[in-house]
C-alpha positions in Angstrom: -46.3 -32.3 -33.6 -44.1 -33.9 -31.3 -43.5 -32.5 -27.8 -40.1 -32.3 -26.5 -39.6 -33.9 -23.3 -37.9 -31.6 -20.8 -35.7 -33.4 -18.5 -34.8 -31.7 -15.3 -31.6 -32.4 -13.8 -31.4 -34.6 -11.0 -31.1 -32.8 -7.6 -28.6 -34.1 -5.1 -28.4 -33.3 -1.4 -25.3 -33.7 0.7 -25.5 -34.1 4.4 -23.2 -31.8 6.2 -22.2 -32.7 9.7 -21.8 -29.6 11.9 -23.1 -27.0 9.5 -22.3 -24.2 11.9 -18.7 -25.2 12.2 -18.5 -25.5 8.5 -19.9 -22.1 8.0 -17.6 -20.7 10.9 -14.6 -22.2 9.2 -15.6 -20.7 5.7 -16.0 -17.2 7.3 -12.7 -17.3 9.1 -10.9 -18.5 5.9 -12.7 -15.8 3.9 -11.6 -13.4 6.6 -8.0 -14.5 6.3 -8.1 -14.3 2.5 -9.5 -10.7 2.4 -7.0 -9.4 4.9 -4.2 -10.9 2.7 -5.7 -9.1 -0.3 -6.1 -5.9 1.7 -2.3 -6.2 2.7 -1.4 -6.8 -0.9 -3.4 -3.7 -2.1 -1.5 -1.5 0.6 1.8 -3.0 -0.7 0.8 -2.2 -4.3 -0.1 1.5 -3.3 3.2 1.8 -1.5 5.2 0.4 -4.3 3.5 2.9 -6.7 4.1 5.8 -4.5 7.7 4.8 -4.1 8.2 4.5 -8.0 6.5 7.8 -8.4 8.8 9.4 -5.9 11.8 8.0 -7.6 10.6 9.3 -11.0 10.1 12.9 -9.6 13.5 12.7 -8.0 15.1 11.7 -11.1 13.4 14.5 -13.1 14.5 17.1 -10.3 18.0 15.8 -10.5 18.1 16.2 -14.3 16.8 19.7 -13.9 19.3 20.6 -11.3 22.2 19.3 -13.4 21.0 21.4 -16.3 20.7 24.5 -14.1 24.2 23.9 -12.6 25.6 23.5 -16.2 24.0 26.8 -17.2 25.5 28.4 -14.2 28.9 27.2 -14.8 28.6 28.7 -18.3 28.0 32.1 -17.0 30.5 32.2 -14.3 34.0 33.2 -14.9 36.7 30.2 -14.8 38.8 31.0 -11.8 40.5 28.5 -9.6 39.8 29.4 -5.9 41.2 27.4 -3.1 38.9 27.8 -0.1 39.8 26.2 3.3 36.8 24.9 4.9 36.6 25.3 8.8 36.4 22.1 10.5 32.8 21.5 12.0 32.5 21.5 15.6 31.6 18.1 17.0 27.9 17.9 17.9 27.1 17.5 21.6 24.1 15.5 22.5 22.8 17.0 25.9 19.8 14.8 26.3 19.4 11.1 25.5 16.3 11.7 23.6 16.5 11.2 20.0 15.6 14.0 17.5 12.0 13.7 16.4 11.6 13.4 12.8 8.3 14.7 11.3 6.8 13.6 8.1 4.6 15.7 6.1 1.1 14.2 5.9 0.4 12.4 2.8 -2.9 13.1 1.3 -5.2 10.0 1.4 -6.1 8.8 -2.0 -9.3 6.9 -2.6 -8.6 3.1 -2.6 -11.7 1.6 -4.3 -10.2 -2.0 -4.1 -9.0 -1.6 -0.6 -12.2 -0.1 0.8 -14.1 -2.8 -0.8 -12.0 -5.5 0.7 -12.3 -3.9 4.2 -16.1 -3.7 3.8 -16.2 -7.3 3.1 -14.1 -8.1 5.9 -16.4 -6.1 8.3 -19.4 -8.0 7.1 -17.6 -11.4 7.6 -16.6 -10.2 11.2 -20.3 -9.2 11.8 -21.5 -12.6 10.6 -19.0 -14.3 12.9 -20.1 -12.2 15.8 -23.7 -13.2 15.3 -22.8 -16.8 15.2 -21.1 -16.8 18.7 
């Protein structure tokens, strides 16, 4: 029986000058990349919400048009001339702008975004421990 000779790959070592600086640079670069990915995930979420809102609006408009056409079928066909009163000009007494309130949007689970933020926190902790 022949024994197979097992050759182990040669191990090479490379000297790194200023390993702390190299590690710090790698961590800051990783931090930058992760913040970019997090911003992209937020962008994707907003884009998805926008498309969903547009889709819902189109469905509502179609439904409204259908209801208007049904209403016109049931109403008598008369021509009525109505003179609309002129609207009174709006007077602004205070220079403050009217506050626009938004309905709070329910927070959705962002698995990818949360994961990226957790990685970002880990990198910031490592950077903080190095300083």
